[in-house]
C-alpha positions as semicolon CSV with decimal commas, in nm:
position;residue;x (nm);y (nm);z (nm)
1;X;4,445;7,606;-12,384
2;X;4,074;7,679;-12,317
3;X;3,850;7,711;-12,622
4;X;3,821;8,068;-12,762
5;X;3,455;8,147;-12,690
6;X;3,424;8,430;-12,944
7;X;3,573;8,217;-13,217
8;X;3,348;7,926;-13,118
9;X;3,027;8,118;-13,153
10;X;3,142;8,301;-13,465
11;X;3,233;7,969;-13,631
12;X;2,903;7,811;-13,542
13;X;2,713;8,101;-13,690
14;X;2,929;8,083;-14,007
15;X;2,842;7,717;-14,071
16;X;2,467;7,746;-14,002
17;X;2,368;7,734;-14,371
18;X;2,582;7,423;-14,427
19;X;2,428;7,258;-14,127
20;X;2,078;7,330;-14,261
21;X;2,173;7,201;-14,603
22;X;2,314;6,878;-14,465
23;X;1,997;6,824;-14,249
24;X;1,775;6,885;-14,551
25;X;1,976;6,635;-14,764
26;X;1,943;6,373;-14,490
27;X;1,568;6,423;-14,463
28;X;1,528;6,361;-14,834
29;X;1,660;6,007;-14,778
30;X;1,374;5,772;-14,680
31;X;1,603;5,581;-14,436
32;X;1,358;5,344;-14,284
33;X;1,492;5,004;-14,187
34;X;1,695;4,868;-14,474
35;X;1,729;5,208;-14,651
36;X;1,995;5,373;-14,434
37;X;2,296;5,343;-14,665
38;X;2,240;5,672;-14,866
39;X;2,222;5,868;-14,538
40;X;2,536;5,696;-14,411
41;X;2,713;5,795;-14,734
42;X;2,601;6,161;-14,692
43;X;2,740;6,174;-14,342
44;X;3,063;6,005;-14,452
45;X;3,115;6,263;-14,725
46;X;3,047;6,547;-14,474
47;X;3,260;6,414;-14,197
48;X;3,558;6,279;-14,381
49;X;3,708;6,622;-14,459
50;X;3,680;6,749;-14,102
51;X;3,802;6,435;-13,908
52;X;4,127;6,238;-13,879
53;X;3,953;5,909;-13,967
54;X;3,604;5,836;-14,101
55;X;3,539;5,467;-14,162
56;X;3,249;5,235;-14,243
57;X;3,211;4,962;-13,976
58;X;3,031;4,665;-14,126
59;X;2,743;4,511;-13,934
60;X;2,798;4,135;-13,940
61;X;2,517;3,900;-14,025
62;X;2,590;3,719;-13,699
63;X;2,442;4,020;-13,505
64;X;2,114;3,840;-13,550
65;X;2,244;3,571;-13,306
66;X;2,319;3,824;-13,040
67;X;2,094;3,802;-12,728
68;X;2,035;4,176;-12,752
69;X;1,923;4,166;-13,115
70;X;1,571;4,302;-13,162
71;X;1,287;4,254;-13,403
72;X;1,403;3,973;-13,639
73;X;1,264;3,995;-13,993
74;X;1,285;3,711;-14,241
75;X;1,556;3,759;-14,505
76;X;1,701;4,069;-14,346
77;X;2,052;4,130;-14,451
78;X;2,335;4,363;-14,334
79;X;2,563;4,309;-14,637
80;X;2,554;4,683;-14,739
81;X;2,426;4,854;-14,429
82;X;2,731;4,965;-14,229
83;X;2,766;5,194;-13,927
84;X;2,994;5,497;-13,953
85;X;3,277;5,580;-13,708
86;X;3,448;5,921;-13,734
87;X;3,737;6,032;-13,515
88;X;3,894;6,374;-13,440
89;X;4,202;6,294;-13,237
90;X;4,306;6,498;-12,934
91;X;4,620;6,707;-12,900
92;X;4,729;6,495;-12,602
93;X;4,843;6,148;-12,685
94;X;4,709;5,998;-12,371
95;X;4,410;6,226;-12,328
96;X;4,053;6,111;-12,265
97;X;3,809;5,995;-12,529
98;X;3,448;6,094;-12,561
99;X;3,183;5,931;-12,781
100;X;2,885;6,087;-12,954
101;X;2,617;5,843;-13,078
102;X;2,314;5,892;-13,289
103;X;2,115;5,704;-13,549
104;X;2,031;5,759;-13,915
105;X;1,725;5,537;-13,947
106;X;1,372;5,678;-13,906
107;X;1,023;5,551;-13,859
108;X;0,784;5,536;-14,152
109;X;0,578;5,845;-14,235
110;X;0,289;5,936;-14,011
111;X;-0,075;5,935;-14,115
112;X;-0,147;6,279;-14,254
113;X;0,215;6,372;-14,294
114;X;0,242;6,557;-14,622
115;X;0,565;6,503;-14,823
116;X;0,756;6,349;-14,532
117;X;1,071;6,319;-14,737
118;X;1,065;6,687;-14,854
119;X;1,219;6,913;-14,593
120;X;1,029;7,238;-14,527
121;X;1,180;7,539;-14,361
122;X;0,981;7,799;-14,178
123;X;1,212;8,071;-14,034
124;X;1,464;7,883;-13,822
125;X;1,270;7,559;-13,807
126;X;1,310;7,257;-14,034
127;X;1,022;7,013;-14,075
128;X;1,024;6,655;-14,214
129;X;1,060;6,291;-14,116
130;X;1,369;6,256;-13,903
131;X;1,409;6,628;-13,852
132;X;1,467;6,574;-13,476
133;X;1,477;6,196;-13,450
134;X;1,752;6,181;-13,525
135;X;1,885;6,352;-13,840
136;X;1,894;6,685;-13,652
137;X;2,122;6,499;-13,409
138;X;2,346;6,386;-13,692
139;X;2,360;6,752;-13,799
140;X;2,472;6,837;-13,449
141;X;2,752;6,581;-13,474
142;X;2,859;6,743;-13,798
143;X;2,840;7,095;-13,643
144;X;3,067;6,980;-13,358
145;X;3,335;6,830;-13,580
146;X;3,313;7,093;-13,854
147;X;3,353;7,365;-13,593
148;X;3,663;7,209;-13,440
149;X;3,804;7,169;-13,793
150;X;3,733;7,531;-13,889
151;X;3,884;7,658;-13,562
152;X;4,186;7,428;-13,609
153;X;4,115;7,333;-13,252
154;X;4,240;6,996;-13,132
155;X;4,097;6,954;-12,783
156;X;4,308;6,765;-12,525
157;X;4,056;6,484;-12,573
158;X;3,962;6,263;-12,869
159;X;3,608;6,299;-12,992
160;X;3,452;6,004;-13,173
161;X;3,120;5,993;-13,352
162;X;2,912;5,682;-13,405
163;X;2,630;5,704;-13,672
164;X;2,436;5,386;-13,655
165;X;2,149;5,201;-13,823
166;X;1,836;5,037;-13,672
167;X;1,788;5,229;-13,351
168;X;1,412;5,262;-13,413
169;X;1,351;4,886;-13,416
170;X;1,553;4,814;-13,103
171;X;1,908;4,937;-13,126
172;X;2,078;4,673;-13,348
173;X;2,315;4,920;-13,499
174;X;2,450;5,037;-13,160
175;X;2,466;4,670;-13,039
176;X;2,683;4,594;-13,336
177;X;2,896;4,897;-13,272
178;X;2,959;4,823;-12,905
179;X;3,045;4,465;-12,991
180;X;3,298;4,602;-13,241
181;X;3,450;4,831;-12,984
182;X;3,454;4,563;-12,714
183;X;3,648;4,330;-12,946
184;X;3,890;4,603;-13,066
185;X;3,942;4,797;-12,742
186;X;3,765;4,619;-12,452
187;X;3,518;4,772;-12,212
188;X;3,554;5,121;-12,057
189;X;3,717;5,229;-12,380
190;X;3,600;5,588;-12,343
191;X;3,564;5,837;-12,058
192;X;3,211;5,938;-12,146
193;X;2,935;5,909;-12,409
194;X;2,654;6,139;-12,517
195;X;2,373;5,969;-12,703
196;X;2,203;6,230;-12,913
197;X;1,820;6,227;-12,905
198;X;1,575;6,514;-12,884
199;X;1,571;6,627;-12,528
200;X;1,496;7,005;-12,550
201;X;1,858;7,058;-12,444
202;X;1,789;6,880;-12,113
203;X;2,062;6,650;-11,976
204;X;1,916;6,300;-11,915
205;X;2,129;6,077;-11,698
206;X;1,847;5,821;-11,650
207;X;1,667;5,623;-11,917
208;X;1,381;5,380;-11,863
209;X;1,386;5,024;-11,999
210;X;1,127;4,863;-12,222
211;X;1,041;4,520;-12,357
212;X;0,783;4,432;-12,632
213;X;0,593;4,129;-12,545
214;X;0,356;3,880;-12,712
215;X;0,093;3,709;-12,492
216;X;-0,103;3,418;-12,642
217;X;-0,412;3,322;-12,433
218;X;-0,578;2,991;-12,510
219;X;-0,950;2,923;-12,471
220;X;-1,204;2,646;-12,543
221;X;-1,387;2,735;-12,862
222;X;-1,761;2,695;-12,879
223;X;-2,090;2,806;-13,033
224;X;-2,278;3,091;-12,865
225;X;-2,575;2,860;-12,833
226;X;-2,392;2,622;-12,599
227;X;-2,313;2,837;-12,294
228;X;-2,092;2,683;-12,027
229;X;-1,905;2,455;-12,271
230;X;-1,670;2,721;-12,403
231;X;-1,404;2,955;-12,269
232;X;-1,353;3,274;-12,467
233;X;-0,979;3,337;-12,514
234;X;-1,070;3,701;-12,580
235;X;-1,237;3,738;-12,237
236;X;-0,933;3,566;-12,075
237;X;-0,709;3,809;-12,257
238;X;-0,900;4,094;-12,100
239;X;-0,837;3,942;-11,759
240;X;-0,470;3,905;-11,852
241;X;-0,445;4,272;-11,932
242;X;-0,589;4,354;-11,582
243;X;-0,327;4,121;-11,427
244;X;-0,038;4,283;-11,607
245;X;-0,163;4,635;-11,530
246;X;-0,189;4,541;-11,157
247;X;0,171;4,410;-11,164
248;X;0,279;4,732;-11,341
249;X;0,117;4,939;-11,064
250;X;0,301;4,743;-10,795
251;X;0,627;4,776;-10,979
252;X;0,585;5,147;-11,029
253;X;0,518;5,202;-10,660
254;X;0,824;4,997;-10,575
255;X;1,038;5,190;-10,824
256;X;0,978;5,529;-10,672
257;X;1,268;5,716;-10,521
258;X;1,461;5,845;-10,826
259;X;1,382;6,216;-10,837
260;X;1,429;6,239;-11,212
261;X;1,169;5,965;-11,277
262;X;0,943;6,073;-10,983
263;X;0,873;6,394;-11,170
264;X;0,649;6,189;-11,402
265;X;0,318;6,045;-11,300
266;X;0,381;5,721;-11,497
267;X;0,737;5,714;-11,650
268;X;0,711;5,340;-11,729
269;X;0,369;5,267;-11,885
270;X;0,245;4,938;-12,002
271;X;0,081;4,966;-12,347
272;X;-0,140;4,708;-12,514
273;X;-0,112;4,796;-12,881
274;X;-0,243;4,478;-13,067
275;X;-0,517;4,231;-13,001
276;X;-0,606;3,954;-13,247
277;X;-0,886;3,710;-13,167
278;X;-1,158;3,507;-13,331
279;X;-1,315;3,503;-13,683
280;X;-1,688;3,489;-13,611
281;X;-1,914;3,703;-13,389
282;X;-2,113;3,403;-13,258
283;X;-1,826;3,182;-13,149
284;X;-1,590;3,189;-12,855
285;X;-1,240;3,213;-13,006
286;X;-0,983;2,951;-12,940
287;X;-0,698;3,193;-12,891
288;X;-0,626;3,563;-12,852
289;X;-0,292;3,727;-12,901
290;X;-0,191;4,053;-12,727
291;X;0,119;4,253;-12,824
292;X;0,244;4,548;-12,633
293;X;0,534;4,717;-12,459
294;X;0,621;4,698;-12,089
295;X;0,821;4,983;-11,945
296;X;1,038;4,957;-11,632
297;X;1,295;5,154;-11,445
298;X;1,653;5,086;-11,350
299;X;1,792;4,912;-11,154
300;X;1,539;4,649;-11,267
301;X;1,666;4,447;-11,554
302;X;1,478;4,274;-11,833
303;X;1,529;3,923;-11,691
304;X;1,361;4,041;-11,372
305;X;1,056;4,177;-11,568
306;X;1,025;3,865;-11,780
307;X;1,019;3,646;-11,468
308;X;0,779;3,871;-11,278
309;X;0,532;3,913;-11,561
310;X;0,523;3,540;-11,604
311;X;0,477;3,489;-11,228
312;X;0,194;3,744;-11,214
313;X;-0,001;3,546;-11,472
314;X;0,079;3,202;-11,320
315;X;-0,040;3,311;-10,974
316;X;-0,349;3,516;-11,070
317;X;-0,690;3,453;-10,942
318;X;-0,825;3,322;-11,275
319;X;-0,777;2,944;-11,267
320;X;-0,815;2,898;-11,645
321;X;-0,573;3,178;-11,731
322;X;-0,304;3,041;-11,496
323;X;-0,273;2,730;-11,710
324;X;-0,353;2,857;-12,057
325;X;-0,114;3,126;-12,170
326;X;0,220;3,165;-12,351
327;X;0,432;3,473;-12,289
328;X;0,715;3,559;-12,517
329;X;0,951;3,850;-12,572
330;X;1,051;3,836;-12,939
331;X;1,126;4,190;-13,033
332;X;1,265;4,473;-12,820
333;X;1,491;4,398;-12,522
334;X;1,600;4,733;-12,381
335;X;1,731;4,763;-12,030
336;X;1,733;5,103;-11,873
337;X;2,040;5,286;-11,747
338;X;2,123;5,556;-11,497
339;X;2,413;5,780;-11,405
340;X;2,457;5,966;-11,077
341;X;2,347;6,332;-11,142
342;X;2,667;6,431;-10,956
343;X;2,888;6,255;-11,206
344;X;3,154;6,479;-11,373
345;X;2,994;6,431;-11,708
346;X;2,662;6,562;-11,592
347;X;2,820;6,847;-11,392
348;X;3,029;6,948;-11,697
349;X;2,732;6,946;-11,930
350;X;2,532;7,158;-11,692
351;X;2,813;7,410;-11,667
352;X;2,851;7,406;-12,046
353;X;2,479;7,478;-12,083
354;X;2,505;7,771;-11,851
355;X;2,807;7,912;-12,034
356;X;2,608;7,877;-12,362
357;X;2,323;8,086;-12,226
358;X;2,095;7,798;-12,143
359;X;1,950;7,725;-11,800
360;X;2,068;7,373;-11,710
361;X;1,789;7,123;-11,657
362;X;1,809;6,755;-11,566
363;X;1,548;6,502;-11,654
364;X;1,488;6,136;-11,730
365;X;1,402;5,979;-12,064
366;X;1,071;5,804;-12,039
367;X;1,132;5,629;-12,374
368;X;1,409;5,389;-12,462
369;X;1,722;5,450;-12,668
370;X;2,070;5,326;-12,739
371;X;2,223;5,476;-12,426
372;X;2,205;5,134;-12,255
373;X;2,453;4,982;-12,500
374;X;2,725;5,217;-12,388
375;X;2,626;5,243;-12,020
376;X;2,564;4,879;-11,953
377;X;2,771;4,680;-12,205
378;X;3,076;4,905;-12,226
379;X;3,039;5,052;-11,875
380;X;3,091;5,403;-11,997
381;X;2,928;5,702;-11,818
382;X;2,650;5,796;-12,053
383;X;2,383;6,069;-12,088
384;X;2,114;6,152;-12,336
385;X;2,109;6,507;-12,485
386;X;2,004;6,685;-12,796
387;X;1,814;6,950;-12,988
388;X;1,438;6,922;-13,052
389;X;1,133;6,809;-12,869
390;X;1,058;6,436;-12,840
391;X;0,691;6,523;-12,852
392;X;0,717;6,598;-13,226
393;X;0,922;6,292;-13,306
394;X;0,738;6,019;-13,506
395;X;0,464;6,279;-13,567
396;X;0,332;6,451;-13,876
397;X;0,484;6,781;-13,755
398;X;0,830;6,654;-13,671
399;X;1,065;6,949;-13,651
400;X;1,383;7,093;-13,511
401;X;1,527;7,448;-13,474
402;X;1,861;7,520;-13,635
403;X;1,970;7,750;-13,353
404;X;1,903;7,471;-13,110
405;X;2,122;7,237;-13,309
406;X;2,403;7,497;-13,306
407;X;2,355;7,547;-12,930
408;X;2,373;7,167;-12,872
409;X;2,699;7,167;-13,069
410;X;2,838;7,451;-12,859
411;X;2,741;7,273;-12,539
412;X;2,909;6,945;-12,648
413;X;3,233;7,125;-12,745
414;X;3,240;7,306;-12,413
415;X;3,166;6,984;-12,229
416;X;3,447;6,792;-12,390
417;X;3,685;7,083;-12,330
418;X;3,590;7,112;-11,967
419;X;3,638;6,741;-11,908
420;X;3,978;6,731;-12,055
421;X;4,278;6,774;-11,825
């Protein structure tokens, strides 16, 4: 039986205060890496009464041996930092299953961000660290499941929520979750997945990839008074940046052809964020270290980019640089992913947006997120969608509108209902 539209909207309006209160409680938790457990417990307490199962899923210490593990830190432990998996079963025993995924970890406070862990409400808007990235998305998950519970509505499909840790430092929580699902159920264990990230309610079937890199350039140290006998590693590092930027420009030109990415001037930037070299102004340094992030678009994969970045340096015009560099990728290893805009999941979400009073818009995500884990590893059709503007995420004015959270929840419920037989 189709969802009762009047009851759906009335129920969403009725739970608005509870959604706001949950979001504010989540913001009060400083859930940077290692501190996620209190936020997980808040979500477990909120979801358990409105779902058929709500279980902690331990993250094994062995996740650090996984080739997709990102950003190793000495002495990191996962002994009390589980993911959360909540299930609302469908009315049909053999009906489809749809996943919702979002994360409970946040980045540290921004410079100039006053009271980042104290939520502030102005009208319909909630401010604070994690407001849209991604505790507002966790509030959307709650709104979906709470609404279905209050309506006593069991859709023909099963709806399953995954609340994970460590998205911000590379997606380790979702890596652990998909490994768990693969062991327990195998690949293609769901009919669709929505990864909730701030998208201004745009449906994003395409997500770029990104890898953090560390480039060490070696020189020949020497005194400034002995010109010709030294090679400055710092000057060679500047050459290396130009080489990698030139490779980026060639790669971007070759990657054109996806209309969702082509809407952006540079959807896959290369960023040089750190440079360390030398300890004395009058001496050529022996080494320089560059750290940055290299973006790339599907269908290119990270192994392609690693090989081609290395080859660009090995075949550059600078004879010294060709033989005196070390390139490593020790932190983030995020492939991109893409879904045909004509896929039923995208079409259903667009129709659900229109039925919810929102003009459907498709776009591409020019950052990276956990969508790749579901799309590539589990081979599940996956899109990114959510309330809030990515432009405020990680910033001192991070915010999300409550009405947009409720609209996102309405869209998701309509989408799952439309996709069910």
